[in-house]
C-alpha positions as CSV (number, residue, x, y, z in Angstrom):
1,X,-0.4,0.0,0.5
2,X,3.0,2.3,1.0
3,X,4.3,1.5,-2.6
4,X,1.1,2.5,-3.9
5,X,0.7,5.8,-1.9
6,X,4.4,6.7,-3.1
7,X,3.4,5.9,-6.9
8,X,0.0,8.0,-6.1
9,X,0.9,11.0,-4.7
10,X,4.4,10.7,-7.7
11,X,1.1,10.6,-10.4
12,X,0.0,13.7,-8.7
13,X,2.5,15.4,-9.2
14,X,3.6,14.5,-12.3
15,X,-0.3,15.9,-13.5
16,X,0.4,19.1,-11.2
17,X,3.8,19.1,-13.4
18,X,2.4,18.3,-16.7
19,X,-0.6,20.6,-15.9
20,X,1.9,23.9,-15.2
21,X,4.2,22.5,-18.4
22,X,1.2,22.7,-20.6
23,X,0.4,26.5,-19.2
24,X,3.9,27.6,-19.5
25,X,4.7,25.7,-22.5
26,X,6.5,27.9,-25.3
27,X,3.4,29.0,-28.2
28,X,3.6,26.6,-31.7
29,X,4.9,28.4,-34.4
30,X,3.5,28.7,-38.1
31,X,3.4,29.8,-41.2
32,X,1.1,31.4,-43.1
33,X,1.1,31.7,-47.2
34,X,1.2,35.4,-48.1
35,X,-0.9,34.4,-51.4
36,X,-3.7,32.2,-50.6
37,X,-3.7,32.7,-46.3
38,X,-3.6,28.8,-46.5
39,X,-1.9,28.0,-42.7
40,X,0.9,25.1,-42.2
41,X,3.4,24.0,-39.3
42,X,6.0,24.2,-40.6
43,X,7.9,25.7,-43.2
44,X,8.4,24.4,-46.7
45,X,9.2,26.4,-49.9
46,X,6.0,25.5,-51.4
47,X,2.8,25.9,-50.6
48,X,0.9,22.6,-50.5
49,X,-2.6,24.8,-51.4
50,X,-2.0,27.0,-54.4
51,X,1.7,26.3,-55.4
52,X,3.3,29.5,-54.5
53,X,7.2,29.5,-54.4
54,X,8.5,31.0,-51.0
55,X,5.3,32.6,-49.6
56,X,5.4,31.0,-46.5
57,X,6.3,33.7,-43.8
58,X,6.2,33.1,-40.4
59,X,3.5,34.4,-38.0
60,X,3.3,33.4,-34.0
61,X,-0.3,33.4,-32.8
62,X,-0.6,36.1,-29.7
63,X,-0.2,34.2,-26.0
64,X,-3.1,33.5,-24.4
65,X,-2.2,33.1,-20.8
66,X,-4.3,30.7,-18.4
67,X,-6.2,32.1,-15.2
68,X,-3.3,31.2,-13.1
69,X,-1.5,33.7,-14.7
70,X,-3.8,36.7,-14.3
71,X,-2.0,39.0,-12.0
72,X,-5.2,41.0,-12.0
73,X,-6.8,39.3,-8.3
74,X,-5.2,37.0,-5.7
75,X,-2.5,39.6,-3.8
76,X,-2.2,41.5,-0.8
77,X,-3.6,44.7,-0.7
78,X,-0.8,47.6,-0.2
79,X,-1.2,50.8,2.0
80,X,-1.8,54.1,-0.2
81,X,-0.3,57.4,0.8
82,X,-1.2,61.3,0.1
83,X,1.1,64.1,-1.2
84,X,0.0,65.8,1.7
85,X,1.2,63.6,4.3
86,X,4.9,64.4,5.8
87,X,7.4,61.7,7.3
88,X,9.8,61.9,9.8
89,X,13.4,62.7,7.5
90,X,15.4,59.8,7.5
91,X,18.4,59.3,9.7
92,X,21.7,59.8,9.0
93,X,25.4,58.8,10.3
94,X,28.4,61.1,10.0
95,X,31.1,59.6,8.5
96,X,33.7,61.7,10.7
97,X,34.7,63.1,7.2
98,X,32.8,67.0,6.6
99,X,34.0,66.3,2.6
100,X,32.6,62.7,2.7
101,X,30.0,63.6,4.6
102,X,29.0,66.5,2.0
103,X,28.7,63.9,-1.1
104,X,26.5,62.2,0.4
105,X,24.2,64.6,1.2
106,X,25.1,64.7,4.8
107,X,26.0,61.5,6.3
108,X,25.0,58.1,5.5
109,X,21.3,57.4,5.4
110,X,20.3,54.6,7.6
111,X,19.6,51.5,5.6
112,X,20.8,53.4,2.0
113,X,22.8,51.8,-0.5
114,X,25.7,53.2,-2.0
115,X,28.1,52.2,-5.2
116,X,31.1,53.8,-5.7
117,X,33.9,53.3,-8.4
118,X,36.8,54.6,-9.4
119,X,40.8,53.8,-10.7
120,X,42.3,51.6,-9.3
121,X,44.7,52.8,-7.1
122,X,43.1,56.2,-6.2
123,X,42.1,55.8,-2.3
124,X,38.7,54.3,-2.4
125,X,39.7,51.5,0.0
126,X,41.5,53.9,2.1
127,X,38.4,56.4,2.5
128,X,36.1,53.6,3.6
129,X,38.5,52.1,5.9
130,X,38.8,55.9,7.2
131,X,35.1,55.8,7.7
132,X,34.5,52.6,9.1
133,X,36.7,53.3,11.4
134,X,35.1,56.7,12.7
135,X,31.6,55.1,13.7
136,X,33.0,52.3,15.1
137,X,34.8,54.8,17.8
138,X,31.7,55.8,17.8
139,X,30.2,53.4,19.0
140,X,28.1,52.1,16.3
141,X,29.1,48.6,14.3
142,X,31.2,48.3,10.9
143,X,32.2,45.7,9.3
144,X,34.3,45.7,6.3
145,X,34.5,42.5,4.1
146,X,37.4,42.0,1.4
147,X,37.2,40.1,-1.4
148,X,40.6,40.6,-2.7
149,X,42.8,40.9,0.6
150,X,43.5,39.2,3.1
151,X,42.2,41.2,7.3
152,X,45.5,41.0,7.6
153,X,46.8,43.7,5.1
154,X,43.5,45.4,6.3
155,X,45.4,45.4,9.2
156,X,48.8,47.6,7.4
157,X,46.9,49.9,5.9
158,X,45.1,50.4,9.1
159,X,48.4,50.9,10.8
160,X,49.8,54.0,8.0
161,X,46.5,55.3,8.0
162,X,46.9,55.5,12.1
163,X,43.4,54.1,12.7
164,X,44.4,50.2,13.9
165,X,43.0,50.5,17.6
166,X,39.9,51.1,15.5
167,X,37.1,48.3,16.6
168,X,36.1,47.3,13.4
169,X,35.1,43.6,12.7
170,X,37.5,42.5,9.3
171,X,36.9,39.9,7.0
172,X,38.1,38.3,3.4
173,X,35.1,36.3,1.9
174,X,33.5,36.5,-1.9
175,X,30.6,34.2,-0.5
176,X,27.2,35.9,-0.2
177,X,25.3,33.3,1.4
178,X,28.8,33.3,4.0
179,X,28.7,36.8,4.0
180,X,24.3,37.6,4.7
181,X,25.0,34.1,7.4
182,X,27.3,36.6,9.6
183,X,25.9,39.8,9.5
184,X,22.2,38.1,10.8
185,X,24.4,37.2,13.8
186,X,23.9,39.7,16.3
187,X,22.9,43.6,16.3
188,X,23.4,44.3,12.9
189,X,26.4,46.8,12.2
190,X,25.5,50.4,11.6
191,X,28.0,50.6,8.3
192,X,29.1,46.7,6.1
193,X,31.9,48.0,2.9
194,X,32.0,45.2,0.7
195,X,35.2,45.3,-1.5
196,X,34.7,44.6,-4.2
197,X,31.1,43.6,-5.3
198,X,32.6,42.6,-8.4
199,X,34.7,39.2,-6.7
200,X,31.0,37.8,-5.0
201,X,29.3,35.1,-5.6
202,X,27.0,33.2,-5.1
203,X,26.1,29.2,-5.1
204,X,22.5,29.8,-6.3
205,X,24.0,31.7,-9.3
206,X,25.7,30.4,-12.6
207,X,28.9,32.6,-13.5
208,X,32.4,33.4,-12.6
209,X,32.3,36.4,-9.9
210,X,31.8,39.7,-12.2
211,X,29.8,38.4,-14.0
212,X,26.4,39.9,-15.0
213,X,24.3,37.4,-13.0
214,X,26.6,37.2,-10.3
215,X,27.0,40.8,-10.1
216,X,23.6,41.7,-10.1
217,X,22.7,38.7,-7.6
218,X,24.5,39.6,-5.0
219,X,23.8,43.2,-4.7
220,X,20.6,42.5,-4.5
221,X,20.2,40.2,-1.7
222,X,22.8,42.4,-0.1
223,X,20.8,45.2,-0.4
224,X,17.8,43.9,0.7
225,X,19.4,42.8,3.8
226,X,20.6,46.7,4.2
227,X,17.4,47.6,4.0
228,X,15.7,45.1,6.3
229,X,18.2,45.6,8.8
230,X,19.0,49.3,8.8
231,X,22.4,49.3,7.7
232,X,24.1,51.3,5.2
233,X,25.4,48.9,2.7
234,X,29.0,50.3,0.2
235,X,30.0,48.8,-2.4
236,X,32.5,48.8,-3.8
237,X,32.9,48.7,-8.2
238,X,35.4,48.3,-10.2
239,X,35.5,50.9,-13.6
240,X,36.1,49.9,-17.2
241,X,38.6,51.5,-18.9
242,X,36.1,54.3,-20.0
243,X,36.0,55.6,-16.2
244,X,32.3,54.4,-16.6
245,X,31.3,51.7,-13.0
246,X,32.0,47.7,-14.3
247,X,29.1,44.7,-14.5
248,X,25.5,46.0,-15.4
249,X,24.0,49.1,-15.7
250,X,20.9,48.6,-13.7
251,X,23.7,47.8,-10.4
252,X,23.1,51.9,-10.4
253,X,19.2,51.6,-10.7
254,X,19.0,49.3,-7.2
255,X,21.3,51.4,-5.6
256,X,20.5,54.6,-3.5
257,X,23.6,56.8,-4.0
258,X,26.3,56.5,-6.6
259,X,29.7,58.1,-6.0
260,X,32.8,58.0,-8.8
261,X,36.0,59.2,-7.0
262,X,38.3,61.0,-9.3
263,X,41.0,62.2,-9.8
264,X,45.7,61.3,-11.0
265,X,47.0,59.3,-9.2
266,X,50.3,61.6,-10.4
267,X,48.2,64.0,-8.5
268,X,48.0,64.2,-5.4
269,X,44.9,65.7,-4.4
270,X,41.2,63.3,-4.8
271,X,38.1,64.2,-5.6
272,X,34.6,62.7,-4.7
273,X,31.8,63.1,-7.3
274,X,27.9,62.3,-6.4
275,X,26.4,61.1,-9.8
276,X,23.2,60.1,-8.5
277,X,21.6,60.5,-5.1
278,X,18.2,60.1,-3.7
279,X,18.8,61.9,0.2
280,X,20.5,64.6,-2.0
281,X,21.9,66.8,-4.6
282,X,23.4,65.6,-7.4
283,X,26.8,66.6,-9.0
284,X,28.3,67.4,-4.3
285,X,32.1,67.0,-4.7
286,X,34.4,66.4,-2.2
287,X,37.7,67.3,-1.7
288,X,41.0,65.5,-0.8
289,X,44.6,65.4,-0.7
290,X,46.5,62.0,-0.7
291,X,49.3,61.7,2.2
292,X,51.5,59.6,4.2
293,X,49.1,59.0,6.5
294,X,45.6,58.8,4.1
295,X,43.4,60.8,2.6
296,X,43.2,64.3,4.6
297,X,40.0,66.6,3.4
298,X,40.4,70.0,2.0
299,X,37.8,73.0,3.1
300,X,38.9,75.7,0.7
301,X,39.9,73.8,-2.7
302,X,39.8,76.5,-4.6
303,X,43.2,77.6,-3.5
304,X,44.1,74.1,-4.9
305,X,44.3,74.4,-7.6
306,X,45.2,78.2,-8.6
307,X,48.5,78.6,-9.3
308,X,49.4,81.0,-6.6
309,X,52.0,83.2,-9.0
310,X,51.8,86.7,-8.7
311,X,52.9,87.6,-12.7
312,X,50.0,87.0,-15.1
313,X,51.2,84.7,-17.9
314,X,49.2,84.7,-21.4
315,X,46.3,82.1,-21.7
316,X,46.0,81.8,-18.5
317,X,42.4,82.7,-17.7
318,X,40.4,81.7,-13.9
319,X,37.2,80.0,-14.4
320,X,34.8,80.1,-11.4
321,X,32.8,77.0,-11.6
322,X,30.0,75.6,-9.5
323,X,29.6,71.7,-8.1
324,X,26.6,70.6,-6.7
325,X,26.1,73.6,-3.6
326,X,30.2,74.4,-3.6
327,X,31.9,76.9,-5.5
328,X,35.6,76.1,-7.0
329,X,38.3,78.4,-8.8
330,X,39.7,76.7,-11.3
331,X,42.8,78.0,-13.5
332,X,42.4,76.9,-17.4
333,X,45.7,77.0,-19.3
334,X,45.6,77.2,-23.1
335,X,48.5,77.5,-25.2
336,X,48.9,78.0,-29.2
337,X,51.4,77.0,-31.2
338,X,51.8,78.2,-35.0
339,X,52.6,76.0,-37.5
340,X,55.1,76.7,-39.9
341,X,54.7,73.7,-42.7
342,X,51.0,72.5,-44.0
343,X,51.3,70.1,-41.2
344,X,47.6,69.3,-39.5
345,X,47.3,70.9,-36.3
346,X,46.5,68.5,-33.4
347,X,44.1,69.1,-30.3
348,X,45.2,68.4,-27.2
349,X,42.7,68.5,-24.5
350,X,43.0,67.9,-21.0
351,X,40.1,67.7,-18.4
352,X,37.5,69.6,-20.6
353,X,35.2,67.8,-23.5
354,X,37.5,68.3,-26.8
355,X,34.1,68.3,-28.5
356,X,33.3,71.8,-27.0
357,X,36.8,72.7,-27.6
358,X,36.6,72.2,-31.5
359,X,33.1,73.9,-31.3
360,X,34.8,77.2,-29.7
361,X,37.0,77.8,-31.9
362,X,34.7,76.9,-34.6
363,X,33.1,80.6,-33.7
364,X,36.4,82.2,-33.0
365,X,37.8,81.1,-36.2
366,X,33.8,82.6,-38.0
367,X,32.4,85.1,-35.8
368,X,35.7,87.1,-34.6
369,X,37.6,86.2,-37.8
370,X,40.6,84.9,-35.3
371,X,42.5,82.4,-37.4
372,X,43.4,78.4,-35.4
373,X,43.2,76.6,-39.0
374,X,46.7,76.7,-39.2
375,X,47.9,76.6,-35.0
376,X,48.1,73.9,-32.5
377,X,46.1,74.5,-29.0
378,X,46.0,72.6,-26.3
379,X,44.1,73.7,-23.2
380,X,44.0,72.2,-19.9
381,X,42.9,72.6,-16.5
382,X,45.0,72.9,-13.7
383,X,45.5,70.4,-11.4
384,X,43.7,67.2,-12.8
385,X,40.2,69.0,-12.2
386,X,37.8,67.8,-14.2
387,X,34.8,70.4,-16.2
388,X,31.7,69.7,-16.5
389,X,30.1,73.2,-16.6
390,X,28.7,74.9,-19.2
391,X,29.7,78.3,-17.7
392,X,33.2,77.4,-19.0
393,X,34.0,78.5,-22.1
394,X,34.1,82.4,-21.3
395,X,37.0,81.3,-19.6
396,X,38.4,78.9,-22.4
397,X,38.0,81.6,-24.5
398,X,39.6,84.1,-23.0
399,X,42.7,81.2,-22.2
400,X,42.7,81.0,-26.3
401,X,42.4,84.4,-27.2
402,X,45.1,85.6,-24.8
403,X,47.1,82.5,-25.8
404,X,47.1,83.5,-29.7
405,X,47.7,87.1,-29.3
406,X,50.3,86.7,-26.4
407,X,48.7,88.9,-24.3
408,X,47.7,87.8,-20.1
409,X,44.7,88.7,-19.4
410,X,43.9,91.0,-16.3
411,X,45.2,90.6,-12.9
412,X,43.0,88.9,-10.1
413,X,39.7,88.7,-13.0
414,X,37.5,86.1,-13.3
415,X,36.0,84.5,-16.3
416,X,32.3,83.2,-16.7
417,X,29.1,82.5,-19.1
418,X,28.1,79.9,-21.8
419,X,29.2,80.9,-25.6
420,X,26.6,79.9,-28.7
421,X,26.6,79.1,-32.3
422,X,26.1,82.7,-33.1
423,X,29.1,84.1,-31.1
424,X,26.9,85.3,-28.1
425,X,27.4,85.4,-24.8
426,X,24.5,83.1,-22.6
427,X,23.6,83.3,-19.2
428,X,24.3,80.9,-16.6
429,X,22.9,79.7,-12.9
430,X,24.8,80.6,-9.1
431,X,25.9,83.7,-10.7
432,X,26.1,85.4,-7.1
433,X,27.3,82.4,-6.0
434,X,30.6,82.1,-8.4
435,X,30.8,85.8,-7.7
436,X,30.7,85.5,-4.0
437,X,33.4,82.9,-4.0
438,X,35.6,84.9,-6.2
439,X,35.5,88.0,-3.7
440,X,36.8,85.5,-1.0
441,X,40.1,84.5,-2.5
442,X,40.7,88.4,-3.8
443,X,39.0,88.9,-7.0
444,X,37.5,92.5,-7.6
445,X,36.7,91.3,-11.2
446,X,34.4,89.4,-13.6
447,X,33.7,89.1,-17.4
448,X,30.7,87.4,-18.0
449,X,27.3,87.5,-19.8
450,X,24.3,90.1,-18.6
451,X,23.1,89.4,-14.9
452,X,21.2,91.9,-12.5
453,X,21.8,90.4,-9.7
454,X,25.8,90.4,-9.7
455,X,25.7,94.5,-8.7
456,X,25.1,93.0,-5.8
457,X,28.5,91.5,-4.8
458,X,30.0,94.2,-2.8
459,X,34.4,94.2,-3.7
460,X,33.0,92.9,-7.1
461,X,33.4,95.1,-10.4
462,X,31.5,93.4,-13.2
463,X,32.2,93.8,-17.1
464,X,28.9,92.1,-18.8
465,X,29.7,90.7,-22.5
466,X,26.5,89.8,-24.8
467,X,28.8,88.8,-28.1
468,X,32.5,87.6,-28.3
469,X,33.6,90.3,-30.6
470,X,33.3,92.7,-27.4
471,X,35.0,89.9,-25.6
472,X,38.0,90.3,-28.4
473,X,38.5,93.9,-27.8
474,X,38.5,93.7,-23.5
475,X,41.6,91.1,-24.3
476,X,43.5,93.1,-27.2
477,X,42.9,96.1,-25.6
478,X,44.6,95.0,-22.5
479,X,41.7,93.7,-20.4
């Protein structure tokens, strides 16, 4: 009887499985004759009804779902809230690094997921280890899990940074199941650092670590744990040769904050830039300097990206950039070299968009009559800084004209404004903020588009420009 019962249960299970497979079976293909409309179950060169050649075309019938796959009923009711209802602001955890907190929008949000990308050796692990040490010293739990280094290597870095006494819990693991099981024991930590997500793997997913399915699956489980337990999760991501975060693009959609750690390893300065933030402003930056004892915060980054020389040099213009809510003064340097032969002139750009430079050169030739076609043009943003602000057009043009005419620009002057293809200087946002930062650092002159609010800045003489020929006249006249 037991055998019959087992066979009976097996038969029932087989019957249910058969029904499931029938309901989920792929729709059969059919081929319709375009001449007579007859239907065939397989393709053939000649229609069997009208004898027409090459008239059968595949026509997949519409999929009809059975009642069991209808999603319009059977679920649980969810609560819908009105827009007028107010809720409490999310709780934030300070990292002890003001520049890191600025890029995050005010600190780590409880239960949030953060993705940080950057070139190898730029300082991602150093920054996160310093933040974890500060959080652990404040009495909150911090866990640092590395898939690339052993705990002894992390301890060596901690001793070099002077944070070896911080009660940060370390581990070297790559199995997502083991990590989640360990984190589930006891009180959840306030901060979890996974370095890096490309080294993690799940035994439930086929594929090697770093593949699209593994990165997506492991990130989903780690993010789900962080949101359920109220831990702030930081995932370190590798980058491609183009500077984009490696792995599936959906990874950036899954997290709440995306940070990019930028900088040249030949320079000591590092910029932590926010690319996405569900809890704060986007494009906010934090500035650091890499030293022997780790990353040091830079409270006044404008002083880093200016040359500091007393004598003005031709081809140098100061631009007040806006990064998030922070104004930063940077120096734009241009060099124009005349060619004696018929060689193709070269264009080289560092820290700015090369296509934008080509457009401005064309506008200067067409609207102002300046000849750059027989000269090599080199443009550099000093200090390894990367500009994305469209208001940098006027400063770039000023530096190019100054280098072409070999006339230095006026000392203690700034330039900003967007240039159109018609040679117009268009207004830009945050004029007052730019001028206040310039006045704070001792700049007393500014050139830019017409703006009413500029007159309210005390100590800054504002020269409003509306067309590029007027800019050329100012520079040629010794402005």
